[in-house]
C-alpha positions in Angstrom: -69.5 173.3 46.6 -66.1 171.9 45.9 -66.2 168.6 44.1 -63.6 166.0 45.0 -62.2 163.7 42.4 -62.9 160.0 43.0 -59.8 158.0 44.2 -58.2 156.0 41.4 -59.1 152.3 41.4 -56.5 150.0 42.9 -54.4 148.1 40.4 -54.8 144.4 40.6 -51.6 142.5 41.5 -51.6 140.7 38.2 -51.8 144.0 36.3 -48.6 145.4 37.9 -46.0 146.1 35.3 -43.2 143.6 35.3 -39.6 144.9 35.5 -36.5 143.5 33.8 -35.4 142.0 37.2 -38.8 140.2 37.5 -38.4 138.7 34.0 -34.8 137.7 34.7 -35.8 136.1 38.0 -38.5 134.0 36.2 -36.0 133.1 33.4 -33.5 131.8 36.0 -36.2 129.5 37.5 -36.9 128.2 34.0 -33.2 127.6 33.4 -33.1 125.5 36.6 -36.1 123.6 35.4 -34.4 122.8 32.1 -31.3 121.7 33.9 -33.3 119.4 36.2 -35.2 117.9 33.2 -38.6 119.3 34.2 -38.8 121.1 30.8 -37.5 120.0 27.5 -35.6 122.4 25.2 -38.7 123.3 23.1 -40.8 124.0 26.2 -38.0 126.1 27.7 -37.6 128.1 24.5 -41.4 128.8 24.3 -41.6 129.9 27.9 -38.5 132.1 27.7 -40.1 133.9 24.7 -43.2 134.4 26.7 -41.3 135.7 29.7 -39.5 138.4 27.7 -42.7 139.5 25.9 -44.6 139.8 29.2 -45.6 143.3 30.2 -47.3 142.5 33.6 -46.9 140.1 36.5 -50.0 138.3 35.5 -48.4 137.3 32.2 -45.4 135.8 34.1 -47.5 133.6 36.4 -48.6 130.9 33.8 -45.0 130.0 32.8 -44.3 128.9 36.4 -47.6 127.4 37.4 -46.6 123.8 37.0 -43.1 124.2 38.4 -42.1 123.5 42.1 -40.6 127.1 42.5 -44.1 128.5 42.0 -46.1 126.3 44.5 -48.0 128.4 46.9 -46.8 131.7 45.5 -46.7 133.8 42.3 -44.0 136.0 40.9 -43.6 139.0 43.1 -42.7 142.4 41.8 -39.0 143.2 42.3 -37.9 145.9 44.7 -35.8 147.8 42.2 -32.1 147.2 41.8 -31.7 145.2 45.0 -32.9 142.1 43.4 -30.0 141.4 41.1 -30.2 137.6 41.4 -32.3 134.7 42.7 -32.2 132.2 45.4 -31.4 132.2 49.1 -29.0 134.9 50.5 -25.4 133.9 50.1 -23.5 133.6 53.4 -20.5 135.9 54.1 -17.2 134.5 52.8 -13.9 134.6 54.5 -10.6 134.4 52.6 -7.4 134.0 54.6 -3.9 133.7 53.3 -1.1 133.3 55.9 2.2 132.6 54.1 0.0 131.2 51.3 -2.3 132.3 48.5 -6.1 132.3 48.3 -8.0 132.9 45.0 -11.8 133.3 44.4 -12.6 133.7 40.7 -14.8 132.3 37.9 -18.5 131.9 37.9 -19.8 132.3 41.5 -22.5 134.0 43.6 -21.0 137.0 45.3 -22.1 137.3 49.0 -23.1 140.7 50.5 -19.9 140.6 52.6 -16.4 139.3 51.9 -13.7 139.4 54.5 -10.1 139.1 53.2 -7.1 138.8 55.5 -3.6 138.4 54.0 -0.5 138.0 56.3 2.6 137.4 54.3 0.3 136.0 51.7 -1.7 136.9 48.6 -5.4 137.0 48.0 -7.1 137.5 44.6 -10.8 138.3 44.4 -12.2 138.3 40.8 -15.8 139.4 40.4 -15.7 139.8 36.7 -17.8 136.7 36.1 -19.7 136.7 39.4 -23.5 136.8 39.8 -24.7 139.5 42.2 -27.7 138.3 44.1 -27.9 141.7 45.8 -27.0 145.2 44.7 -24.3 145.9 47.2 -21.2 143.9 48.1 -18.8 145.0 50.8 -15.3 143.7 50.9 -13.3 144.1 54.1 -9.6 143.8 53.1 -6.7 143.6 55.6 -3.2 143.2 54.3 -0.2 142.9 56.6 3.1 142.2 54.7 0.8 140.8 52.0 -1.5 141.7 49.1 -5.2 141.7 48.3 -6.0 142.1 44.6 -9.6 142.8 43.6 -11.0 142.9 40.1 -14.6 143.9 39.2 -16.5 144.4 35.9 -16.4 147.9 34.5 -20.2 148.4 34.4 -20.5 148.5 38.2 -19.9 151.2 40.9 -16.7 150.8 42.8 -16.1 152.7 46.0 -13.5 152.6 48.9 -13.0 153.6 52.5 -9.6 152.4 53.6 -6.0 153.5 54.3 -2.5 152.4 54.1 0.1 152.4 56.9 3.5 152.2 55.4 1.7 150.4 52.7 -0.5 150.9 49.6 -4.3 151.1 49.6 -5.4 151.9 46.0 -8.9 151.7 44.7 -9.8 153.1 41.3 -13.3 154.5 41.9 -15.8 153.9 39.2 -19.4 155.1 38.6 -21.7 152.9 36.6 -24.0 154.6 34.2 -26.9 152.5 35.5 -28.1 153.8 38.8 -29.3 150.3 39.7 -26.0 148.6 38.9 -24.3 146.6 41.6 -22.0 148.5 44.0 -18.8 147.2 45.5 -17.4 149.0 48.6 -13.8 148.1 49.6 -13.0 148.9 53.3 -9.9 148.1 55.3 -6.2 148.9 55.6 -2.8 147.8 54.4 0.2 147.7 56.8 3.5 147.2 54.9 1.4 145.5 52.3 -1.0 146.4 49.5 -4.8 146.4 48.8 -5.7 147.1 45.2 -9.1 147.3 43.5 -9.9 148.3 40.0 -12.2 147.6 37.1 -11.1 145.0 34.6 -11.5 146.7 31.2 -13.6 144.8 28.8 -15.2 142.6 31.5 -18.9 143.3 31.9 -21.7 141.6 33.9 -23.1 139.2 31.5 -26.6 139.9 30.3 -29.0 137.1 31.4 -31.1 137.3 28.3 -27.9 137.1 26.1 -26.8 134.0 28.0 -30.2 132.4 27.6 -30.2 133.1 23.8 -26.7 131.6 23.6 -27.9 128.6 25.5 -30.9 128.1 23.2 -28.6 128.4 20.2 -26.3 125.7 21.7 -29.3 123.5 22.4 -30.6 123.9 18.9 -27.1 123.1 17.5 -26.9 120.1 19.7 -30.3 118.8 18.7 -29.4 119.3 15.0 -26.2 117.4 15.5 -28.0 114.6 17.2 -30.6 114.5 14.5 -27.9 114.5 11.8 -26.0 111.7 13.6 -29.2 109.7 14.0 -30.1 110.2 10.4 -26.6 109.0 9.3 -26.9 106.0 11.6 -30.3 105.1 10.1 -28.9 105.5 6.6 -26.0 103.2 7.4 -28.4 100.6 8.9 -30.6 100.8 5.8 -27.5 100.4 3.6 -26.4 97.3 5.6 -29.9 95.8 5.4 -30.0 96.4 1.6 -26.5 94.8 1.2 -27.6 91.8 3.3 -30.7 91.5 1.2 -28.6 91.6 -2.0 -26.3 88.9 -0.7 -29.3 86.7 0.1 -30.7 87.2 -3.4 -27.3 86.4 -4.9 -27.0 83.2 -2.8 -30.5 82.1 -3.9 -29.7 82.7 -7.6 -26.5 80.7 -7.2 -28.3 77.8 -5.6 -31.0 77.9 -8.3 -28.4 77.9 -11.0 -26.6 74.9 -9.5 -29.9 73.0 -9.2 -30.8 73.6 -12.8 -27.4 72.3 -13.9 
């Protein structure tokens, strides 16, 4: 008789191993709670330490239990690299430059699709400081007698599928070492114009944990400065009280001396 092995017991939801994306998602919720005043800096620091020590989804649940973002739900395991950010999906963005210029740069949430149209104009799309809520971003670039200039961090994957008609369509392809890194695909064409996309050397997607550590250092520095300023203010107030007390004592001595005379 052939013996069959018993089926392995199902793993409880709370015992599922947490990924880096899961920890980053919970940390982002805590950051929002700190900004809204729901957590003070000390509580935020304690919970962040708990988040990045957590090994399972069950260990992540308690840090969100009393926050609005966790009502009616618990942290869900991420689905791999597709969960690069948090929040609702970002709507498609349209950039148009007709005899003008359009620029999108700085700290912003990159949508899944960006449509850029330049007609005798210039468009600049800078993703070097952007947050990627999803793994893939598609840029549809059309340049007619104009230019579309795209910059991305160097630790993402950059691909292209476009052409130039009496124009220039140049994309410096790049392969990220991390298979789960964001991917930017540039499509379109250039007619008597140019479309250019390349990695900005030295610009990397900022690590969320590094930003949080930096934020905590800034908060601690700010709290120390406030404590120092308050201590100095109290010292000055005590000094003023002591000087006022000394003046009163001197006035009493002077009146007593005059009375004796």
